[in-house]
C-alpha positions, 0 to 999 in steps of 0.5 A, a space after each residue: 675289933 680286938 688288937 692282935 698281939 703277937 706271941 713273944 719269945 719264951 723266957 727260956 728262948 730269951 735266955 738262950 738268945 742272951 747266952 749265945 749272943 754274949 758268948 759269941 761276942 766275947 769270943 769274937 771281939 775280945 782279941 781285936 779289942 786287946 790288940 787295938 787298945 793295948 789292954 792285956 788279953 786277960 784284962 780285956 777278957 775281964 773287962 769285956 766279961 763285965 761289960 757282957 754281964 751288963 749287956 746281958 741284963 740290958 739285952 733281956 730288958 731291952 729286947 723284951 720291951 722292944 719286942 713288946 712295943 713293936 708287936 703292939 704297934 705293928 702286930 708282927 713277931 720279932 722274927 718277922 722284923 724288917 731290915 730297917 727296924 732291925 737296924 734301929 733295934 741294934 742301934 738303940 741297944 748299943 746306944 743304951 749300952 754305951 751309956 752304961 759301959 763308958 764309966 766301967 771302961 774308964 775305971 777298969 783301964 784307967 783310960 781318960 774319958 776320950 780314950 774310953 769313949 773311942 774304945 767304947 765306940 769301937 766296941 759298940 760299932 763291932 757289936 752293932 754289926 754283930 748284933 744285926 747278924 746274930 739276931 737275924 741268924 737267931 731268928 732264922 734258926 729259932 723262929 717264934 712258933 706262930 699261934 694258930 691265928 697267926 699261922 692261918 694269917 701267914 698261910 693266906 
């Protein structure tokens, strides 16, 4: 018996996902970050744009690896991911990103590490919620087209 390896998103689909995610995140999260942190709007936008670039690169790597590993273990595509796995996916993404962005926030704003950590945790919290909702919506709007074998299995 051969193992079933579900179809992954195409490079084009993954690029669209990353671009939409990062643009939406900047539009939704920059204004409250500027207001709560006291960092001017232009500086906040610059900082979050750099963080978004880091996040975009991390997003592409993390999501591809997560989808690949999950698919190998469970045999399902990412658009069929259950609630608990979606939560784990979002938390893992944000945890890795936190490690990469904390030094950037400190350098960009001049904040000490505790203030930067609080700011970064606030951003991570906002993005965990956003990532969960965004990815759920993205999977519904842009489902992965099943292979012929998967389509038959889903029909049963």
